[in-house]
BAVOZA-639845 format. One record per residue (C-alpha): x, y, z. Coordinates in pm, 1 decimal. Layout:
BEGIN
<drenke <X Y Z>> ...
This chain:
BEGIN
<drenke <-624.7 -3496.5 944.4>> <drenke <-616.5 -3382.1 584.8>> <drenke <-482.5 -3672.3 380.8>> <drenke <-403.2 -3622.5 15.0>> <drenke <-550.0 -3874.6 -225.5>> <drenke <-202.3 -4003.5 -313.1>> <drenke <-94.5 -4266.3 -56.4>> <drenke <260.1 -4128.3 -52.7>> <drenke <149.4 -3821.4 141.0>> <drenke <-75.7 -3786.4 442.5>> <drenke <-151.1 -3415.7 421.7>> <drenke <-101.2 -3111.8 208.0>> <drenke <107.7 -2834.5 359.2>> <drenke <175.5 -2490.8 214.6>> <drenke <522.0 -2336.3 188.0>> <drenke <471.9 -2100.6 481.6>> <drenke <388.2 -2393.9 709.1>> <drenke <703.0 -2572.3 600.2>> <drenke <932.7 -2276.6 659.8>> <drenke <769.6 -2142.2 974.8>> <drenke <726.1 -1798.3 811.6>> <drenke <388.5 -1635.5 869.7>> <drenke <198.5 -1555.1 547.8>> <drenke <-12.6 -1243.4 505.3>> <drenke <-373.2 -1268.8 623.0>> <drenke <-491.6 -1256.3 263.5>> <drenke <-258.5 -1538.8 162.5>> <drenke <-349.6 -1745.1 467.6>> <drenke <-723.0 -1708.6 406.6>> <drenke <-690.2 -1785.4 35.9>> <drenke <-478.4 -2095.7 102.3>> <drenke <-699.9 -2235.2 379.5>> <drenke <-942.5 -2502.7 263.2>> <drenke <-1309.2 -2412.0 313.2>> <drenke <-1568.3 -2687.3 327.6>> <drenke <-1915.8 -2676.4 179.3>> <drenke <-2069.8 -2592.5 518.2>> <drenke <-1862.3 -2273.0 532.8>> <drenke <-1612.8 -2390.0 793.4>> <drenke <-1240.9 -2347.9 734.6>> <drenke <-1009.9 -2645.0 795.2>> <drenke <-686.4 -2558.6 977.3>> <drenke <-396.5 -2777.3 1088.8>> <drenke <-508.0 -3038.9 838.1>> <drenke <-827.7 -3161.5 1001.0>> <drenke <-961.5 -2911.4 1254.9>> <drenke <-1271.4 -2703.1 1165.9>> <drenke <-1293.2 -2327.5 1233.4>> <drenke <-1648.6 -2198.0 1216.3>> <drenke <-1621.2 -1866.4 1029.2>> <drenke <-1392.4 -1594.7 891.1>> <drenke <-1375.3 -1407.3 1222.2>> <drenke <-1263.2 -1723.6 1401.6>> <drenke <-1012.9 -1794.8 1126.2>> <drenke <-867.4 -1445.8 1169.3>> <drenke <-835.0 -1505.4 1545.0>> <drenke <-652.6 -1828.5 1467.2>> <drenke <-428.0 -1643.2 1221.6>> <drenke <-349.6 -1375.6 1481.8>> <drenke <-232.1 -1647.2 1723.3>> <drenke <35.6 -1763.7 1479.5>> <drenke <392.1 -1640.9 1546.7>> <drenke <517.1 -1371.7 1311.0>> <drenke <856.7 -1522.7 1231.3>> <drenke <1048.2 -1850.0 1205.2>> <drenke <985.5 -2094.2 1486.7>> <drenke <1263.9 -2114.2 1741.6>> <drenke <1356.6 -2447.0 1895.4>> <drenke <1273.2 -2314.1 2240.8>> <drenke <952.6 -2140.3 2132.3>> <drenke <717.0 -2347.5 2345.9>> <drenke <943.4 -2441.2 2631.6>> <drenke <1009.5 -2807.3 2695.0>> <drenke <967.9 -3105.6 2470.7>> <drenke <664.2 -3308.4 2388.2>> <drenke <572.3 -3605.1 2173.0>> <drenke <203.3 -3639.4 2250.9>> <drenke <99.9 -3278.2 2305.3>> <drenke <-225.8 -3138.3 2440.0>> <drenke <-419.0 -2856.0 2279.7>> <drenke <-440.0 -2537.4 2488.9>> <drenke <-681.3 -2245.0 2492.8>> <drenke <-589.2 -1875.7 2467.7>> <drenke <-502.6 -1876.6 2838.4>> <drenke <-261.6 -2168.5 2805.7>> <drenke <-492.5 -2418.7 2976.4>> <drenke <-504.4 -2772.7 2839.7>> <drenke <-835.3 -2850.7 2669.1>> <drenke <-896.2 -3208.2 2780.2>> <drenke <-1206.8 -3395.1 2893.8>> <drenke <-1273.1 -3427.3 3266.0>> <drenke <-1222.7 -3772.0 3420.2>> <drenke <-1595.9 -3846.0 3411.4>> <drenke <-1638.1 -3714.3 3056.8>> <drenke <-1347.4 -3922.6 2925.2>> <drenke <-1520.4 -4235.2 3058.9>> <drenke <-1838.0 -4160.0 2864.9>> <drenke <-1737.3 -4062.1 2510.1>> <drenke <-2045.6 -4186.8 2329.5>> <drenke <-2081.6 -4172.4 1952.5>> <drenke <-2302.5 -4287.5 1667.6>> <drenke <-2213.1 -4387.4 1310.8>> <drenke <-2455.6 -4249.8 1054.8>> <drenke <-2672.4 -4482.4 847.8>> <drenke <-2587.5 -4248.3 559.2>> <drenke <-2263.8 -4443.4 511.9>> <drenke <-2476.1 -4707.5 340.2>> <drenke <-2279.3 -5011.6 228.7>> <drenke <-1960.0 -4865.4 378.6>> <drenke <-2104.7 -4833.8 727.6>> <drenke <-1961.7 -5159.7 863.8>> <drenke <-1615.7 -5054.0 744.0>> <drenke <-1640.7 -4729.0 938.8>> <drenke <-1789.4 -4900.2 1246.1>> <drenke <-1499.6 -5146.5 1254.2>> <drenke <-1237.9 -4876.3 1194.3>> <drenke <-1384.7 -4663.7 1474.2>> <drenke <-1379.2 -4957.3 1713.1>> <drenke <-1020.0 -5036.3 1617.7>> <drenke <-907.1 -4675.5 1646.7>> <drenke <-1082.2 -4628.5 1980.7>> <drenke <-926.0 -4947.8 2114.6>> <drenke <-575.4 -4808.3 2062.2>> <drenke <-647.0 -4526.8 2309.8>> <drenke <-859.5 -4739.2 2545.9>> <drenke <-590.9 -5008.0 2568.8>> <drenke <-339.2 -4740.1 2667.5>> <drenke <-551.4 -4574.4 2937.5>> <drenke <-825.3 -4711.7 3159.9>> <drenke <-946.8 -4352.8 3194.7>> <drenke <-1083.4 -4351.3 2839.3>> <drenke <-1398.6 -4521.2 2718.7>> <drenke <-1545.9 -4466.0 2373.1>> <drenke <-1894.7 -4617.4 2352.1>> <drenke <-2071.5 -4686.1 2023.6>> <drenke <-2446.4 -4620.3 2056.0>> <drenke <-2585.9 -4789.2 1745.8>> <drenke <-2945.7 -4703.3 1838.7>> <drenke <-2870.1 -4340.6 1745.0>> <drenke <-2735.8 -4420.2 1396.4>> <drenke <-3061.2 -4322.9 1226.1>> <drenke <-3034.9 -3966.0 1357.5>> <drenke <-2658.5 -3935.8 1374.6>> <drenke <-2562.2 -3568.9 1353.0>> <drenke <-2437.6 -3285.1 1571.9>> <drenke <-2794.1 -3204.3 1682.4>> <drenke <-2829.1 -3542.2 1853.0>> <drenke <-2780.2 -3480.0 2225.1>> <drenke <-2794.3 -3850.3 2310.7>> <drenke <-2430.0 -3890.3 2206.3>> <drenke <-2118.8 -3680.7 2262.3>> <drenke <-2027.3 -3682.9 1893.7>> <drenke <-2134.6 -3818.5 1559.0>> <drenke <-1941.3 -3995.6 1284.5>> <drenke <-2075.3 -3888.5 947.2>> <drenke <-1989.3 -3921.7 576.4>> <drenke <-1895.4 -3617.4 370.5>> <drenke <-1859.7 -3550.1 -0.6>> <drenke <-1572.1 -3308.4 62.8>> <drenke <-1257.2 -3374.2 -138.9>> <drenke <-1010.7 -3161.3 58.7>> <drenke <-942.5 -3421.3 326.9>> <drenke <-990.7 -3786.3 414.9>> <drenke <-1117.1 -3729.4 767.9>> <drenke <-1147.2 -3446.7 1017.3>> <drenke <-1229.4 -3412.9 1385.9>> <drenke <-1262.5 -3164.6 1674.5>> <drenke <-1119.2 -3077.7 2018.2>> <drenke <-1291.8 -3123.7 2356.9>> <drenke <-1367.1 -2751.3 2385.2>> <drenke <-1544.6 -2740.2 2047.0>> <drenke <-1915.3 -2647.4 2057.0>> <drenke <-2165.8 -2929.6 2008.3>> <drenke <-2235.8 -2804.0 1655.4>> <drenke <-1877.4 -2899.2 1559.2>> <drenke <-1849.3 -3227.2 1745.5>> <drenke <-1834.9 -3471.3 1460.5>> <drenke <-1580.3 -3689.8 1288.3>> <drenke <-1630.2 -3656.8 914.2>> <drenke <-1512.8 -3932.5 680.6>> <drenke <-1469.0 -3861.8 308.4>> <drenke <-1481.7 -4105.4 16.3>> <drenke <-1101.1 -4107.3 -7.4>> <drenke <-1093.6 -4290.9 326.3>> <drenke <-1173.3 -4619.9 154.2>> <drenke <-896.1 -4599.8 -106.7>> <drenke <-623.5 -4391.0 58.9>> <drenke <-387.4 -4680.5 118.5>> <drenke <-358.7 -4593.3 487.5>> <drenke <-471.5 -4831.1 760.9>> <drenke <-829.6 -4727.0 830.1>> <drenke <-834.5 -4782.0 1206.0>> <drenke <-509.8 -4583.0 1232.9>> <drenke <-665.1 -4291.0 1042.1>> <drenke <-954.9 -4282.0 1285.5>> <drenke <-724.2 -4336.5 1583.9>> <drenke <-546.3 -4018.1 1473.3>> <drenke <-878.9 -3835.2 1454.6>> <drenke <-981.9 -3968.5 1795.3>> <drenke <-652.7 -3833.8 1926.3>> <drenke <-784.7 -3488.4 1838.2>> <drenke <-1116.7 -3574.1 2003.4>> <drenke <-916.3 -3648.3 2319.6>> <drenke <-744.0 -3310.5 2292.8>> <drenke <-411.2 -3402.1 2133.9>> <drenke <-241.2 -3188.4 1869.6>> <drenke <-35.4 -3278.8 1565.3>> <drenke <308.3 -3382.5 1682.3>> <drenke <478.7 -3217.5 1384.0>> <drenke <393.7 -2871.4 1516.8>> <drenke <692.1 -2929.7 1746.6>> <drenke <1000.2 -2735.3 1627.3>> <drenke <1199.9 -3060.6 1629.2>> <drenke <1003.7 -3173.5 1324.5>> <drenke <1159.9 -2891.4 1122.5>> <drenke <855.3 -2849.3 897.2>> <drenke <474.4 -2830.7 890.8>> <drenke <462.5 -2590.9 1187.1>> <drenke <109.8 -2491.0 1290.9>> <drenke <108.3 -2278.2 1608.7>> <drenke <217.4 -2269.5 1972.2>> <drenke <-120.0 -2350.8 2130.0>> <drenke <-9.6 -2673.0 2296.2>> <drenke <171.4 -2809.0 2600.6>> <drenke <408.8 -3109.0 2617.4>> <drenke <330.4 -3444.0 2775.2>> <drenke <628.7 -3665.1 2678.9>> <drenke <958.1 -3637.7 2484.0>> <drenke <944.3 -3580.3 2108.4>> <drenke <885.7 -3890.5 1896.6>> <drenke <861.4 -3866.5 1519.2>> <drenke <665.9 -4193.6 1495.8>> <drenke <369.2 -4073.0 1702.8>> <drenke <27.7 -4154.4 1558.6>> <drenke <-33.7 -3778.3 1573.3>> <drenke <264.7 -3706.6 1341.7>> <drenke <212.0 -3675.8 964.8>> <drenke <464.6 -3910.7 798.7>> <drenke <553.1 -3658.3 527.6>> <drenke <635.0 -3389.8 786.4>> <drenke <974.7 -3546.3 860.3>> <drenke <802.6 -3833.7 1035.4>> <drenke <1006.9 -4133.2 1139.3>> <drenke <758.5 -4380.3 992.9>> <drenke <567.4 -4397.5 666.6>> <drenke <265.6 -4546.2 839.9>> <drenke <46.6 -4419.6 1120.6>> <drenke <110.0 -4633.0 1426.2>> <drenke <53.8 -4603.5 1799.7>> <drenke <390.0 -4549.7 1969.8>> <drenke <517.6 -4617.9 2321.2>> <drenke <532.3 -4243.4 2381.4>> <drenke <172.2 -4206.6 2265.9>> <drenke <85.7 -4454.4 2540.7>> <drenke <287.3 -4260.4 2798.1>> <drenke <134.4 -3930.6 2689.4>> <drenke <-228.2 -4040.6 2707.1>> <drenke <-161.7 -4194.7 3048.4>> <drenke <-28.5 -3861.5 3173.1>> <drenke <-341.7 -3690.0 3047.6>> <drenke <-605.1 -3946.7 3145.9>> <drenke <-435.0 -4196.0 3376.7>> <drenke <-299.9 -4546.1 3328.2>> 
């Protein structure tokens, strides 16, 4: 999720995203935040590896305003889909073994991140017995995407374009990290809720506000519905016509994750 530094807003959205009109490729590329490692950040907090991949993402966007029926059906918690329309979720065995480390590079802030990760993970684990995030502290000294002893790493970043970012289950190992920026500690948002949102992406869930019912902040149609629309989903940016000004885990979030990973 890209959070702005001001607590009143959770993410920055451009005009084309708000209206549903597709910008030119040149405008889209120029307006898309690019991190120091060369990856573009789309949909607020999802990394895209290079310009060619960004162009493929751009090509998948609809060319005109988003119709209410554009994706067929309704969905609060919505799953990411690949180019073939298949949901990109973890298998049952994978979802029970989502191991992670928290980098020692966080220094004095490490305990804050460890606690926020545990709190954010607990929101999903309490909703579904099919999910188990496991903190492997013994890997904290070598906590990066090259560490094959964990599924993903939680690392600090000096980037200023977002507060935190994550990945989807079908991301390559080189992109499987949750990055936490300095703004995380002073954003004004509940820290475990921020990371619960990011872990929602790790589980394969999209931003709720890409639904046409939100009326703004449209992203794309690469998703499939799990439950009825709910503007207070933890996956919904508050400033995108959200029904709550705080990130919180809703009843429909619980229903949605249970449909994806079991009760």
